N, C-alpha and C positions, 0 to 999 in steps of 0.2 A: 279280546274283547274284538277289533278290526275285523281281525277272521271270520270271527263267527258271525258279525251284521254281514259280512259280505256273504258268506254262505248263504244266509236269510234273504238276500234279496236275490238269489242266483235262483232259490227253489222254487220260485214262479216260472223262473226259461227253463229250467232242465227237468225230464224225466223223472232223474233220481241223482240222490248227493249222499253223499260222505265226507265227513271230516276226519281226517288223523291227524296226528301230531306235527306234523313238515307240513302236509299240503292241501289243499283243497281238490278230492278227485271226486268223479262220479259218471254217469253214462246216460246216452241217450238212446232211448229204444225206437224214433219215430222218423228216422230218415228216411224219406221216402227214395226207392229207385224204377224208374220207367222198366216196361217188359217190351222187349224186344227194341231197344232202344238204349240212347244215350243218358246220361245223367251226368253230368257236371256240380262234384262233390270236392269236399273238405272234411278235413278230421277238425272238427270243434273243438276238441283239445290239445295239449302238446303233454309230451311224453311224461310219465310220472318220475318225479325224483329231479327233472329239469330234461332239458335237450330243448334242442332247436330242428330238429328232421324226426316224421313218423315212421318204425318200420312199415311197410308195405305189408309184410308178414303177418301182422298184428293188429292191421287198421280195424279189422272187423273183428267183434267178439262172439258171432256165431254168423260161422261160414258156411255152414247148411243151407244157405238161402241161396247159395252162387250155384250153378252148372259146372260141371268138373269135366273133363273129355282130355283126351293125348294129344289134341291138335290145337292151337289158336280159334282156328276157323270155326270150332263148334263148343269151345266154352268160353264161360264169361271174361274178360278182359278189359285192362286198366292200358290209358298209355298219358303220358303229363307230358304238359308244354312247359317248356324251361326254358329263360334267356334268349326268346325269340324264334324257337323254333322246339319239334317234337324231339325228346331223346329217340336214339336208334334205340335203344329197347325199350320192349312192351313186357307185358307181365299176363300170361293167362292162369285160369284153376287150373291146375294140371292133374291130371286123375294117376297119371305116373308119378308124380312128384308125393303121393297120398294124400291127394284133395290138399293143396297148397296153392299159394302165389309163384309162379314161376318164370323164368325167362328162357332155360331150355329145355323146359319140361321133366326135367329130372330133378332138381333140385331147387327146395325153398329159395327162393331170393333174400338175402342181406339186403338190398336196395331199402334206400328211404325217400318219404317225399318233404323236402321242406316245409316247417309252420309256417302256413298263409299261402303255400301254392295249392291250387284246386287242380283236378285232375277230372279224366273221362273214365267212365265207368259202362260197358256194354254188356247190358244184359240180354243171353240168348232165348229164356221163358218168357209166355207170352204172361201180360198181368203185374202188374205194380206190388212191390214187396217192401216191408218195413226193415232196414237194417238199424243195427244195434253198434252204435261206437262207445267207448272209453277212455280214460285217461284222467291228465291235471288240467285244472281250470288255469285257462289265462287270465291275471286279473291286471294285465299293464296292457296299454297301446302297443299295436303292433306295427312294427316297420318295414314295408314291402319293397324290394327291389323294381322296379319298373324300368324297361327296355325301350329306346329310343326311335321314336316313328316307327312303333312297332306296338304289337298285341303283348299284354301279360296277362297269365288267365292267374286270377286270384283269389285266394280263399278267404271265406269268413272264417276265422281260427277261436270263434267267441261260442261257448253254447247258448247263444240268446240270439233274437234279428239282430242285424246290425242295422244302425240306419245310413242310408246313400249318401247326407246331407253331414254327416262325420266322417268322411274320406277327406282326408287333407293331405297337401304337401306344399311345398317352399316354392315351387314353380310349375305349377298347373296351369294349362293355358288357359285363359277365357275367351270367349269369341260372341258375338250374336248369334253365330249360326253352327250347328251340329257338326258341318262337314269342315270347319276350321278349328272347334274347339278340340278339348280333350272328350272322352265320350267313355260310357259303359254300357254295354249290354249284359243281359243276364238271360242263361236258361234255365229253363225249370218245366218239368213235366213233360219232356220230351220235346218241347220246342222253345225258340227264345218268346219273352214276354214281347207284348204289342208294344210296350214304352221301352222307349231307352233314354239314356240321361245324359248330358252335356255339359260341361263346368260354363256356364252363360256369364258374360260379364252384365247383359242388362235386366238380369237378375240378383246383381251383384255380386257378382264372381262366386255363386253356389252352383251346384249341383240342380239339374233344372229338366222337365221333360217340354214344358213350351217355353221353356227361354225367358219368362217371366218371374215364376214362382218358385222357391224351393221345394223340390219337393220332398216329401213325406214318407216315400217309399222306403221296405228295407230288403237286406240281403238273408235272407234266413238263415240258422244253424244247421251247419251242415251242406251248406250252398257256396257257390264259388260267381264268377263273374270274370267274361273280360274287361280290362283297362285298354285304352287305346291313347298314349300320350305322342300328342303330335310332333313336341320338339327333337330333334336330334339330340344324342348324349342320355344315356343311363341317368336316372334316376330315382327316389324315395317318394311313395304315397305313405300316409300313417293311419293305421285303420282305429279310432278311437274305441277304447273298452265300453261296453254298451250297458256297464251295471257299476 
């Protein structure tokens, strides 16, 4: 019964939903990708059957929207920020690999993206397009590792908008200015939001835009954000499940 109740609650947030005997699985068909620009993306699902990483080769259910080529300079490509730096490997949609995501251009990659990690995707073609993604619905809070005194690119791992105010941590740094507090910035529609968010002491240790009121803004399903941690040393943040 609890699983069915959860499924009904998710229907309002997802493009489609199916329930099997073991897992709640579904898909979203409205993840918007910018044209001739970067999109900061996340997988709003986890692997079907469980697991903590999504295979890059099967991130999208329909790869026909991507531009394939024999070089990374002329194909759509993906790059991942991890542990405070970009991976030394990037991935492009290779025609020589049979129209598949590849590192060397000849073999389909077997690499994965950890659940909760966002990534950049660059589309060569003009015009926005909608991508479709699928998987198993995460129905618990997500704990994300964050680097100290550095940026972490964090994913919204849920198939629903996630409240920024529900991003919590045991040792978030609060302050009365964005320059000295932990802060968040979101990239969407080919640019950064005009508003950014910092962990404000004047707002009662909560995420705020103006420093005095708790924000009601959200991170969209399929989207991600930069989190900057002021304190040295790695830590974790928790993304509260929105349903």
